[in-house]
C-alpha positions, -999 to 999 in steps of 0.1 A, spaced: -248 84 560 -270 102 537 -289 134 540 -324 141 553 -354 140 529 -368 176 540 -373 201 517 -377 196 476 -387 160 469 -369 140 446 -389 126 416 -393 88 411 -395 65 381 -431 53 388 -462 74 387 -477 78 424 -513 70 431 -530 103 443 -546 97 476 -570 123 492 -562 136 525 -576 113 552 -583 84 524 -571 52 533 -554 29 508 -578 7 490 -586 -29 505 -593 -60 486 -612 -91 500 -588 -112 519 -570 -137 498 -576 -117 465 -548 -101 446 -545 -65 433 -532 -60 399 -494 -53 394 -482 -19 385 -479 -27 350 -513 -38 348 -510 -77 346 -532 -93 370 -513 -98 402 -524 -136 405 -500 -162 389 -525 -171 359 -499 -182 334 -477 -216 340 -445 -223 322 -439 -257 308 -430 -272 343 -462 -259 358 -445 -231 376 -462 -195 378 -448 -169 355 -460 -138 375 -459 -127 411 -488 -132 435 -491 -101 452 -509 -106 488 -529 -76 501 -511 -69 533 -529 -32 538 -547 -48 565 -518 -61 583 -498 -29 584 -527 -6 591 -555 -29 607 -585 -15 618 -588 -40 649 -562 -59 665 -564 -91 689 -535 -98 715 -537 -134 724 -521 -139 756 -523 -101 766 -508 -95 802 -503 -64 824 -485 -81 852 -451 -63 858 -420 -83 852 -436 -107 824 -423 -106 790 -459 -107 776 -464 -74 796 -438 -54 777 -452 -65 743 -486 -59 753 -478 -24 761 -459 -16 730 -489 -33 708 -515 -9 726 -492 21 718 -488 10 683 -524 3 677 -533 39 689 -506 53 663 -523 35 636 -558 42 648 -566 5 655 -591 -10 681 -570 -32 705 -588 -64 723 -568 -81 749 -576 -120 749 -565 -141 781 -589 -164 798 -572 -156 831 -579 -119 832 -608 -98 831 -591 -67 821 -555 -56 807 -541 -22 810 -581 -11 820 -592 -25 785 -617 -54 785 -602 -87 782 -620 -117 763 -616 -153 775 -610 -168 738 -609 -154 702 -643 -170 698 -654 -141 723 -640 -112 704 -668 -85 699 -661 -78 661 -640 -98 634 -603 -87 636 -578 -80 609 -546 -89 630 -540 -114 658 -510 -113 679 -503 -145 693 -482 -142 724 -484 -181 732 -459 -212 732 -479 -232 710 -498 -210 682 -514 -243 666 -546 -244 687 -553 -206 684 -546 -207 647 -572 -232 641 -598 -208 663 -589 -178 641 -612 -182 608 -642 -183 629 -634 -150 646 -629 -133 612 -590 -130 616 -572 -123 583 -536 -122 595 -518 -138 625 -480 -130 641 -467 -158 660 -436 -150 682 -428 -182 695 -397 -198 689 -385 -237 690 -391 -241 653 -370 -251 624 -342 -229 637 -337 -255 664 -332 -287 641 -354 -319 628 -380 -319 656 -384 -281 655 -389 -285 617 -414 -309 620 -434 -285 646 -429 -258 621 -445 -280 593 -475 -288 617 -479 -251 620 -479 -244 585 -503 -269 577 -527 -256 602 -521 -222 586 -527 -236 553 -561 -253 565 -573 -221 582 -570 -197 553 -551 -170 576 -517 -154 566 -492 -160 593 -460 -140 599 -433 -160 618 -429 -181 637 -394 -168 654 -402 -133 645 -405 -101 668 -420 -67 671 -401 -49 644 -433 -50 622 -450 -26 651 -421 -2 656 -428 36 660 -420 53 625 -414 91 622 -444 107 604 -426 141 599 -402 129 570 -411 134 534 -402 121 503 -401 84 488 -395 59 517 -376 26 524 -394 -5 532 -373 -29 551 -375 -68 554 -352 -87 579 -351 -122 587 -331 -112 619 -347 -81 634 -315 -68 650 -299 -66 618 -326 -43 606 -316 -17 634 -289 3 611 -314 8 585 -342 19 610 -319 45 625 -317 63 590 -348 80 604 -326 101 627 -305 115 597 -337 124 580 -344 89 558 -379 81 558 -390 43 566 -425 32 563 -426 -7 568 -403 -32 584 -412 -68 581 -393 -93 604 -403 -125 588 -386 -151 609 -389 -185 600 -414 -179 573 -436 -207 579 -462 -188 557 -456 -152 544 -421 -148 531 -394 -124 519 -409 -126 484 -444 -114 497 -432 -85 513 -411 -79 483 -440 -79 460 -462 -58 483 -438 -31 489 -430 -30 452 -469 -19 446 -467 7 473 -466 42 459 -446 57 487 -420 32 487 -387 43 469 -364 14 476 -366 -17 493 -338 -32 517 -335 -64 528 -317 -87 551 -318 -123 537 -304 -152 556 -320 -179 533 -349 -180 507 -381 -201 513 -386 -205 478 -363 -194 450 -389 -192 422 -411 -171 445 -382 -146 450 -373 -143 414 -409 -136 403 -410 -110 433 -379 -94 419 -394 -95 386 -425 -76 397 -402 -51 416 -382 -45 383 -414 -41 364 -423 -13 386 -390 1 388 -385 -1 422 -347 -9 434 -341 -38 456 -311 -37 479 -300 -70 498 -274 -84 521 -278 -122 515 -257 -141 540 -240 -174 531 -213 -166 507 -191 -188 529 -198 -224 542 -193 -208 576 -218 -183 570 -244 -208 554 -243 -231 585 -249 -202 606 -277 -187 588 -295 -223 583 -291 -226 622 -308 -193 629 -338 -195 604 -338 -232 594 -339 -225 556 -318 -235 529 -294 -207 520 -286 -222 483 -253 -224 464 -242 -189 465 -230 -184 432 -266 -192 419 -281 -169 443 -256 -142 430 -267 -150 394 -305 -150 401 -300 -116 419 -279 -102 392 -304 -115 364 -335 -96 380 -317 -67 392 -316 -73 430 -285 -50 441 -265 -73 466 -243 -56 492 -220 -71 516 -226 -49 548 -252 -34 566 -235 0 561 -239 -5 525 -271 -15 528 -280 16 546 -263 42 521 -274 25 489 -309 19 496 -313 55 510 -297 70 478 -316 49 456 -352 58 472 -343 95 469 -322 103 439 -336 115 406 -332 93 372 -296 102 359 -293 125 332 -257 111 322 -236 83 333 -202 104 337 -190 107 372 -169 140 380 -149 141 412 -141 173 427 -117 181 457 -98 205 474 -69 179 473 -51 165 444 -44 134 465 -77 130 477 -91 135 442 -68 109 426 -75 83 455 -112 86 450 -109 84 412 -87 53 414 -115 36 435 -142 48 415 -127 38 382 -117 3 395 -155 -1 404 -164 4 368 -177 41 372 -172 62 340 -149 94 346 -150 112 315 -121 135 305 -138 171 305 -136 188 274 -106 211 264 -134 239 265 -148 229 298 -112 228 312 -106 263 297 -137 277 315 -124 260 349 -90 276 346 -108 308 348 -112 302 388 -86 273 390 -48 281 390 -34 267 355 -11 245 371 -39 224 388 -55 191 369 -89 200 359 -97 171 333 -115 148 362 -106 146 387 -109 181 393 -83 198 419 -92 233 430 -62 238 452 -83 248 484 -85 284 482 -111 288 455 -137 276 477 -132 304 502 -147 331 479 -169 338 450 -152 311 427 -165 282 445 -200 282 433 -190 291 399 -166 261 395 -193 238 411 -222 248 385 -196 248 355 -187 210 365 -228 202 369 -233 222 334 -211 197 316 -233 174 296 -213 143 301 -214 145 339 -246 130 356 -230 128 393 -208 152 410 -191 137 439 -170 158 464 -147 140 489 -141 161 521 -117 143 540 -117 163 571 -130 196 585 -116 228 579 -140 253 586 -126 281 564 -129 258 533 -150 229 543 -180 246 557 -183 269 528 -177 242 501 -206 222 520 -228 251 518 -221 255 481 -227 221 474 -260 221 489 -268 254 471 -260 239 439 -278 207 446 -310 227 449 -302 242 414 -295 210 394 -314 177 385 -281 162 388 -271 141 419 -245 157 440 -226 134 467 -204 141 493 -181 121 514 -175 137 549 -146 118 559 -142 131 595 -144 103 623 -163 125 647 -195 134 626 -206 163 652 -195 191 630 -222 219 621 -213 214 584 -221 180 585 -249 178 610 -270 208 598 -258 217 563 -252 185 547 -276 162 566 -302 192 566 -303 186 528 -328 167 507 -310 169 476 -274 161 488 -264 124 492 -237 125 520 -216 94 530 -189 87 555 -169 64 537 -153 65 503 -162 27 497 -199 31 507 -203 62 483 -188 41 452 -209 11 460 -241 32 464 -234 56 431 -226 22 412 -258 8 424 -279 38 414 -265 41 377 -267 4 372 -301 4 386 -316 29 361 -297 15 333 -313 -19 340 -346 -8 346 -348 13 313 -341 -18 293 -358 -42 313 -378 -70 295 -390 -96 319 -377 -129 308 -411 -144 322 -429 -129 293 -411 -153 269 -408 -183 290 -422 -214 271 -458 -224 283 -461 -252 261 -438 -283 254 -421 -285 218 -420 -313 199 -381 -317 209 -395 -324 243 -416 -351 235 -386 -368 216 -362 -362 243 -386 -374 270 -386 -411 255 -346 -411 256 -345 -405 295 -340 -433 318 -352 -426 352 -322 -432 380 -296 -438 355 -266 -420 335 -270 -421 301 -240 -432 278 -224 -406 255 -243 -419 226 -277 -418 243 -268 -381 258 -259 -370 222 -294 -378 207 -309 -358 236 -289 -328 222 -298 -338 184 -334 -338 197 -330 -301 207 -312 -293 174 -276 -291 190 -251 -301 165 -230 -332 173 -200 -345 151 -209 -372 123 -207 -405 142 -217 -441 145 -219 -467 174 -205 -498 164 -202 -532 183 -172 -549 159 -139 -538 146 -154 -543 110 -184 -522 116 -157 -498 131 -137 -498 98 -170 -492 77 -182 -465 102 -146 -446 95 -149 -445 60 -185 -431 60 -178 -405 89 -144 -395 70 -110 -399 80 -94 -385 105 -117 -402 132 -118 -403 171 -132 -435 188 -144 -437 222 -158 -460 243 -194 -455 250 -214 -468 281 -238 -455 310 -211 -456 335 -184 -436 317 -179 -402 329 -141 -394 324 -131 -418 295 -99 -403 287 -87 -412 323 -93 -446 316 -76 -444 282 -109 -449 265 -103 -424 239 -83 -425 207 -78 -393 187 -66 -387 151 -69 -424 136 -63 -421 98 -64 -459 84 -86 -489 88 -58 -508 104 -54 -481 133 -94 -481 136 -92 -522 140 -66 -516 166 -83 -491 185 -114 -510 185 -99 -539 200 -77 -518 227 -110 -499 238 -130 -529 242 -102 -546 261 -97 -517 285 -133 -517 293 -134 -554 299 -106 -554 323 -120 -524 342 -153 -539 344 -170 -513 325 -201 -520 303 -203 -508 271 -231 -500 246 -205 -501 220 -178 -478 204 -183 -444 188 -164 -436 156 -167 -398 154 -159 -370 129 -126 -353 143 -131 -315 150 -97 -298 151 -101 -261 153 -123 -239 178 -126 -226 214 -135 -255 239 -164 -243 260 -187 -262 287 -223 -259 286 -246 -275 313 -275 -279 334 -277 -287 371 -306 -285 397 -304 -260 425 -322 -268 457 -338 -231 458 -341 -222 420 -344 -256 402 -327 -260 369 -299 -239 362 -275 -235 331 -239 -229 334 -214 -217 306 -177 -215 309 -144 -224 294 -144 -260 288 -120 -292 282 -95 -295 313 -98 -260 319 -132 -261 336 -118 -281 363 -84 -259 367 -99 -224 361 -134 -230 371 -142 -200 350 -181 -204 346 -211 -182 347 -246 -193 358 -281 -184 344 -314 -191 363 -340 -198 337 -359 -182 322 -337 -157 304 -332 -144 271 -305 -138 244 -294 -107 260 -289 -126 294 -269 -154 275 -247 -130 261 -242 -113 295 -233 -147 309 -203 -150 284 -191 -114 293 -187 -126 330 -161 -150 319 -124 -142 327 -115 -160 294 -141 -142 273 -113 -127 250 -105 -162 238 -141 -160 220 -130 -128 204 -96 -144 190 -64 -140 206 -27 -146 190 -41 -147 154 -70 -168 162 -101 -160 144 -132 -147 164 -155 -177 176 -190 -180 165 -204 -165 195 -240 -163 181 -238 -203 176 -227 -205 213 -256 -185 226 -281 -204 206 -266 -237 223 -271 -220 258 -307 -210 248 -315 -247 236 -299 -262 267 -321 -237 287 -352 -249 268 -342 -284 274 -335 -276 311 -372 -265 316 -391 -289 297 -372 -320 310 -371 -307 347 -381 -335 368 -367 -361 341 -331 -346 337 -310 -340 368 -278 -328 351 -264 -323 316 -227 -316 310 -217 -307 273 -178 -309 275 -163 -300 252 -186 -279 232 -162 -267 205 -171 -231 192 -158 -229 156 -147 -196 138 -176 -173 131 -202 -183 109 -193 -221 112 -214 -230 142 -203 -249 176 -204 -286 181 -209 -308 210 -178 -335 211 -190 -349 244 -220 -350 266 -230 -366 300 -266 -369 311 -281 -381 343 -316 -388 347 -338 -383 379 
């Protein structure tokens, strides 16, 4: 686990808002939206071509987390009743945040010696927050607007998490919330929003979002190690307020250094992307566990929260595009979020591994290198300097092995300072596999002292399974500047995320800034070609591509053998002939493709054979395509599908038969720009084919990127009309010669 935040504070990439002692954060009127940190209006005023917002609407949740007054509907002080324990905790919480609490229950005059009101209509003042301890919150929700309530929390379960009937009940609740104008947390939530946070910790904090409250406990427990937490949003079933709302809000809070999230399902993919974009603009790291990587996990998550989990590959791509750091375990969530909240901006990308054991250093270096961390070889001059204190027979190139004994005397601090002084080193990691006080205790003290003298990140892996040692509990965890981990894997994951986050935000340009806002002339042409509820023939699908400036072979659609011969002479031999019809998806499997035809007689015979096969198979044709034959190039696939959460998505990968055999594809979630399109190509295992292998010339990657961007534009502009597009193969010719779509399939909504 990471060390405490007491002592010197680390700098954060965002300017903090200065608040005078005792001053409350500014409130806005309920329903209004404060500006985003970059000065853009928080409200989603801009819409893209499909009518979707291009910026996050940031809800004003100040009065939710720090209300001036609270009503507890269903309050109780009868021992043994569930509502009594909840009421007691809410009273304690209200006292801590300085809120006036009003019990509401028609069956009681007082609750815990406080005046109890029969209904919310009888409240003595407008309240910011109403906590509903009732089985059916809908009737109470309908009464809240007249009582001036801004926010409500519903703990009740039995909604979308239970199946179809519960989903219908949740929709009725959501409809009541929409009509009321009140913002609701829940249903099926818990008391985590009203936890007791330590107020004696300093530095940037972690804000926590969970859809399963118990899964946030490990992060909440970081306070015991000195890591500051300030907010916890247990979103439950998200009938109204959702993960994206809290993500946007937390990214706007000056005290929040990182956001940790446990996500089972996303209510709306677009809202999540806008919120992640808002955080990326503000430079606030978001670390998330997203369950549903497997079919079993997806089913379990849906049964728990009643929301779609989405295709995991699309979720993964969406998070990566917008800088959300996805981790697999709650331990990784703790350590990565804590490091990102506190660590200063890196001064260099290089990682130095320093240990008292050559085996330990080599093991850690292997793991770090495999994870993509850069371990620079230290210069000859630096190695010579280190050998002043480390025996010559030990390796100091990186990893650095001191042999053990130098850490016990005056040489220890000099070695650490010399490593940190190297300009290629931005992170120093020291794995200490087990406690051996004559060495480990002094090494820990020296590392803490060095961390106070440098702006570079110092990490320690304390490998003891006990964790009660003084060097760990007091020396390392007592430091605000040393990041302390218990496992090699968590350290590597967190450091990789730390360097990656700062690299990402340094160059971040929101793709929403360049998203198309008006339809292009291509869209008007293409929409006229769509046939609702049908699959287009190859010929019609290629007309869609032409409308967007995507190159297709020279070809003609013919309906007779004679016309085929004339078309071949115009197209130029050799030619390819293919049956074309709206029900044909895999023509080659039916023998409906003829390749390499070089004479009129071959063309006539091919026409007769293709039409006869189609007749025997009962496949209607709109004709036969006579096509230019393209013989050289790398076969790729570019396509469009529609994800249930994120809408249209763009896929690129190795094409031809390889797409089914290798499934080597990358996914992009529009909008994205040229840089992301190139990054998608870099994700492919077969990317080297585009660079040229075994004497083949490099492919025209620029042309491929242009096709991907044009397909993205098509996906956005035809969303609602185009359900699926599959360009396979797209032949990418040698550099400077372009790319040609040899075949295409399009399905209309």
